[in-house]
C-alpha positions as CSV (number, residue, x, y, z in Angstrom):
1,M,0.1,0.0,0.0
2,S,1.3,3.3,-0.9
3,I,0.1,6.3,1.0
4,L,0.8,8.6,-1.9
5,W,-1.9,6.8,-4.1
6,S,-4.3,5.8,-1.2
7,Y,-4.7,8.8,0.6
8,F,-2.9,11.8,-0.7
9,W,-3.6,11.6,-4.4
10,P,-7.4,12.2,-4.1
11,C,-6.7,15.2,-1.9
12,F,-4.3,16.6,-4.7
13,A,-6.9,15.8,-7.3
14,A,-9.6,17.5,-5.5
15,G,-7.3,20.6,-5.3
16,L,-6.6,20.4,-8.9
17,L,-10.0,20.0,-10.0
18,V,-11.3,22.9,-8.1
19,G,-8.3,25.1,-9.0
20,A,-8.4,24.8,-12.7
21,P,-12.0,26.2,-13.1
22,V,-11.6,28.7,-10.4
23,G,-8.5,30.0,-12.1
24,S,-10.2,30.4,-15.3
25,I,-12.9,32.5,-13.7
26,A,-10.5,34.5,-11.6
27,F,-7.9,35.3,-14.4
28,R,-10.8,36.7,-16.7
29,R,-12.6,38.8,-14.3
30,R,-10.4,41.1,-12.1
31,S,-13.4,42.2,-10.2
32,R,-14.1,38.8,-8.9
33,R,-10.5,37.5,-8.6
34,N,-10.1,37.7,-4.9
35,V,-13.8,36.3,-4.2
36,A,-13.1,33.6,-6.6
37,L,-9.8,32.6,-5.1
38,A,-10.9,32.7,-1.6
39,I,-14.0,30.5,-2.4
40,G,-11.9,28.0,-4.4
41,V,-9.4,27.7,-1.5
42,C,-12.4,26.9,0.9
43,I,-13.8,24.5,-1.5
44,S,-10.7,22.4,-2.1
45,L,-9.8,22.5,1.6
46,A,-13.3,21.1,2.5
47,L,-13.1,18.5,0.1
48,A,-9.8,17.3,1.6
49,A,-11.3,17.5,5.3
50,L,-14.3,15.5,3.9
51,W,-12.1,12.9,2.2
52,H,-10.1,12.6,5.6
53,G,-13.0,12.4,7.9
54,P,-16.6,11.3,7.0
55,L,-15.4,9.5,3.9
56,G,-13.2,7.3,6.0
57,A,-9.8,7.9,4.2
58,A,-8.0,8.4,7.7
59,D,-9.6,5.3,9.3
60,R,-8.7,3.0,6.4
61,L,-5.0,4.2,6.4
62,S,-4.6,3.8,10.1
63,Q,-6.3,0.4,10.0
64,Q,-3.9,-0.8,7.2
65,V,-0.8,0.5,8.7
66,E,-1.6,-1.1,12.2
67,H,-2.3,-4.2,10.2
68,D,0.9,-4.1,8.5
69,A,2.7,-3.4,11.7
70,R,1.0,-6.3,13.6
71,I,2.0,-8.8,10.7
72,V,5.7,-7.4,11.1
73,L,5.6,-8.0,14.9
74,D,4.0,-11.6,14.3
75,H,6.6,-12.3,11.9
76,Y,9.4,-11.5,14.5
77,E,7.4,-13.4,17.1
78,M,6.8,-10.3,19.2
79,T,3.1,-10.9,20.2
80,K,3.4,-8.8,23.4
81,I,4.4,-5.7,21.7
82,A,1.6,-3.4,20.5
83,A,1.9,-0.9,17.8
84,H,-0.6,1.6,16.9
85,L,-0.6,5.3,15.2
86,H,-0.7,8.3,17.5
87,R,-4.1,9.6,17.9
88,R,-5.8,12.9,19.1
89,P,-5.0,14.2,16.5
90,L,-4.2,11.2,14.2
91,S,-0.8,11.5,12.7
92,R,1.6,9.1,10.9
93,R,3.9,8.5,14.0
94,M,3.8,4.9,15.2
95,I,3.8,4.4,19.0
96,L,5.2,0.9,20.2
97,A,4.3,-0.4,23.8
98,G,5.3,-3.6,25.5
99,P,8.3,-5.7,27.1
100,A,11.4,-5.6,25.0
101,D,15.1,-5.2,25.8
102,D,17.4,-2.4,24.3
103,F,18.4,-4.0,21.1
104,Q,14.7,-5.0,20.3
105,T,13.6,-1.4,21.0
106,T,16.2,0.1,18.5
107,E,15.6,-2.5,16.0
108,L,11.7,-2.3,16.2
109,V,11.8,1.6,16.0
110,R,13.9,1.3,12.7
111,L,11.6,-1.6,11.1
112,M,8.6,0.2,12.0
113,S,9.6,3.6,10.6
114,Q,10.1,1.9,7.4
115,L,6.5,0.8,6.9
116,P,4.6,2.5,4.2
117,G,2.5,5.3,5.8
118,V,4.6,5.7,9.0
119,S,6.7,8.9,9.5
120,S,8.5,7.7,12.5
121,A,8.1,5.3,15.3
122,Q,9.0,5.5,19.0
123,W,8.4,4.1,22.4
124,T,7.0,7.1,24.3
125,K,4.1,9.2,24.0
126,E,5.6,12.5,23.1
127,P,3.8,15.3,21.3
128,A,2.6,14.1,18.0
129,G,4.1,15.2,14.7
130,L,2.0,16.8,12.2
131,P,-1.6,15.8,12.0
132,L,-2.6,13.8,9.2
133,L,-5.5,16.2,8.4
134,A,-2.8,19.1,8.1
135,E,-0.7,17.1,5.8
136,A,-4.0,16.3,3.8
137,L,-5.0,20.2,3.7
138,A,-1.3,21.0,2.5
139,V,-1.6,18.5,-0.4
140,A,-5.0,19.8,-1.5
141,F,-3.7,23.4,-1.3
142,A,-0.7,22.4,-3.4
143,G,-3.1,20.7,-6.0
144,F,-5.3,24.0,-5.9
145,L,-2.1,26.0,-7.0
146,F,-1.1,23.6,-9.6
147,G,-4.7,24.1,-10.9
148,L,-4.3,27.9,-10.9
149,V,-1.0,27.4,-12.8
150,L,-2.5,25.5,-15.5
151,A,-5.5,27.8,-15.7
152,Y,-2.8,30.9,-16.0
153,L,-1.2,29.0,-18.9
154,V,-4.5,28.6,-20.6
155,E,-5.4,32.0,-20.2
156,L,-2.1,33.4,-21.4
157,R,-2.7,31.3,-24.6
158,R,-6.2,32.7,-25.0
159,R,-4.8,36.3,-24.5
160,H,-2.1,35.5,-27.2
161,N,-4.5,34.0,-29.6
162,A,-6.9,36.9,-29.3
163,Q,-4.5,39.4,-30.7
164,W,-5.0,37.8,-34.2
165,N,-8.0,38.9,-36.2
166,W,-8.3,37.1,-39.7
């Protein structure tokens, strides 16, 4: 499972699909530019938040990552170790708990950090890293900006071709 395709790509696509039409409206009408851009940003961020929460992408991602961690722990016969993603807010930081010696703790942190969808692993509950929702909103905003760039390029071509009167 790749976190890029299963979680972040729909957020980027939502921003892109909102950014292109909003950009074409904003670049043609100067009087409505700021309003159109503000509404477009709000819509793309709302779509990313909708994907994260009510549509269940964050839950699917956390279940898949925790399932993969359990498979790794079972493979190494460490059934007394528990692994779960940090919650409140949900982030991609893996929290490990259970009895282990020094060698096992360092190697499990290394192994769990390499799982797809995990940003880092640790044994203690420290403050969480960047929340998953914030990452999704940033990716949606990047998609929105990419859509604006595409709309700007289309508008430049339209203005350039408008000078020719045959």
